[in-house]
NULO-166565 format. One record per residue (C-alpha): residue number from 1; y, z, x. Coordinates in nm, 2 decimals. Last residue first. Example, Ala and Ser with C-alpha at 12.3 -4.5 7.8 and 13.67 -1.06 7.14 Angstrom:
[2 [-0.11 0.71 1.37]]
[1 [-0.45 0.78 1.23]]
This chain:
[114 [-0.38 3.05 0.33]]
[113 [-0.18 2.99 0.00]]
[112 [-0.25 2.64 0.01]]
[111 [0.10 2.56 -0.06]]
[110 [0.24 2.54 0.31]]
[109 [-0.06 2.26 0.38]]
[108 [0.06 2.05 0.11]]
[107 [0.38 1.97 0.24]]
[106 [0.29 1.77 0.52]]
[105 [0.05 1.55 0.30]]
[104 [0.30 1.51 0.01]]
[103 [0.56 1.40 0.31]]
[102 [0.33 1.18 0.43]]
[101 [0.28 1.04 0.05]]
[100 [0.66 1.05 -0.03]]
[99 [0.67 0.82 0.31]]
[98 [0.37 0.58 0.17]]
[97 [0.53 0.53 -0.13]]
[96 [0.86 0.45 0.02]]
[95 [0.75 0.16 0.30]]
[94 [0.55 0.03 -0.01]]
[93 [0.85 -0.03 -0.15]]
[92 [1.01 -0.19 0.14]]
[91 [0.71 -0.40 0.20]]
[90 [0.75 -0.50 -0.16]]
[89 [1.10 -0.64 -0.11]]
[88 [1.03 -0.81 0.20]]
[87 [0.73 -0.97 0.06]]
[86 [0.93 -1.12 -0.23]]
[85 [1.18 -1.20 -0.04]]
[84 [0.91 -1.40 0.20]]
[83 [0.78 -1.59 -0.11]]
[82 [1.14 -1.70 -0.20]]
[81 [1.24 -1.84 0.17]]
[80 [0.88 -1.97 0.16]]
[79 [0.90 -2.19 -0.22]]
[78 [1.24 -2.24 -0.11]]
[77 [1.16 -2.45 0.21]]
[76 [0.87 -2.58 0.04]]
[75 [1.06 -2.75 -0.24]]
[74 [1.35 -2.88 0.05]]
[73 [1.05 -3.02 0.22]]
[72 [0.94 -2.90 0.56]]
[71 [0.95 -3.14 0.87]]
[70 [0.59 -3.06 1.13]]
[69 [0.46 -3.40 1.09]]
[68 [0.22 -3.40 0.73]]
[67 [-0.04 -3.18 0.91]]
[66 [0.21 -2.95 0.99]]
[65 [0.39 -2.87 0.69]]
[64 [0.09 -2.82 0.48]]
[63 [-0.03 -2.59 0.75]]
[62 [0.26 -2.41 0.69]]
[61 [0.27 -2.40 0.34]]
[60 [-0.11 -2.28 0.33]]
[59 [0.00 -2.01 0.58]]
[58 [0.36 -1.96 0.35]]
[57 [0.06 -1.90 0.05]]
[56 [-0.14 -1.68 0.22]]
[55 [0.13 -1.44 0.33]]
[54 [0.19 -1.42 -0.04]]
[53 [-0.10 -1.36 -0.16]]
[52 [-0.18 -1.09 0.10]]
[51 [0.20 -0.92 0.01]]
[50 [0.18 -0.91 -0.40]]
[49 [-0.19 -0.84 -0.52]]
[48 [-0.33 -0.65 -0.18]]
[47 [0.00 -0.46 -0.06]]
[46 [0.09 -0.35 -0.42]]
[45 [-0.28 -0.26 -0.47]]
[44 [-0.23 -0.02 -0.08]]
[43 [0.09 0.11 -0.25]]
[42 [-0.05 0.24 -0.55]]
[41 [-0.34 0.39 -0.36]]
[40 [-0.10 0.57 -0.10]]
[39 [0.05 0.70 -0.45]]
[38 [-0.27 0.84 -0.55]]
[37 [-0.33 1.02 -0.27]]
[36 [-0.02 1.16 -0.23]]
[35 [0.00 1.29 -0.60]]
[34 [-0.35 1.41 -0.51]]
[33 [-0.24 1.60 -0.26]]
[32 [0.06 1.79 -0.41]]
[31 [-0.16 1.86 -0.75]]
[30 [-0.44 1.97 -0.54]]
[29 [-0.21 2.21 -0.32]]
[28 [0.00 2.31 -0.61]]
[27 [-0.36 2.36 -0.88]]
[26 [-0.47 2.19 -1.04]]
[25 [-0.64 1.94 -0.86]]
[24 [-0.86 2.29 -0.72]]
[23 [-0.94 2.41 -1.07]]
[22 [-0.99 2.09 -1.20]]
[21 [-1.33 2.02 -0.96]]
[20 [-1.31 1.70 -0.73]]
[19 [-1.63 1.73 -0.62]]
[18 [-1.53 2.01 -0.44]]
[17 [-1.17 1.91 -0.41]]
[16 [-1.23 1.90 -0.06]]
[15 [-1.51 1.69 0.04]]
[14 [-1.39 1.45 -0.29]]
[13 [-1.05 1.41 -0.09]]
[12 [-1.18 1.32 0.22]]
[11 [-1.44 1.08 0.05]]
[10 [-1.12 0.93 -0.14]]
[9 [-0.95 0.92 0.19]]
[8 [-1.18 0.77 0.40]]
[7 [-1.23 0.52 0.13]]
[6 [-0.83 0.45 0.09]]
[5 [-0.82 0.42 0.56]]
[4 [-1.12 0.23 0.50]]
[3 [-0.97 -0.04 0.25]]
[2 [-0.62 -0.03 0.48]]
[1 [-0.76 -0.08 0.82]]
């Protein structure tokens, strides 16, 4: 779903910017929409490069624990705790980036000059 959102956003950006017109991009409206879009892309990249591998690793550890009889080792607990903490921090960072993205998109309509 996130990938489709990014693709749709890029196609919409192409359309409203008249094919990446520099005049549009450097307008207050264009700059605000550009900044919001870039922040959304950064949040997406963070999710793909940090959260997704972390969740995959936690899943693998969980499967290993289940295969071994259901009792995790201390190293497994420590690794899962570390990964969960990294995911939590990254998710908060992504939420901040997306909140700024939403604010940019909402504010941009007032900068359009229409």
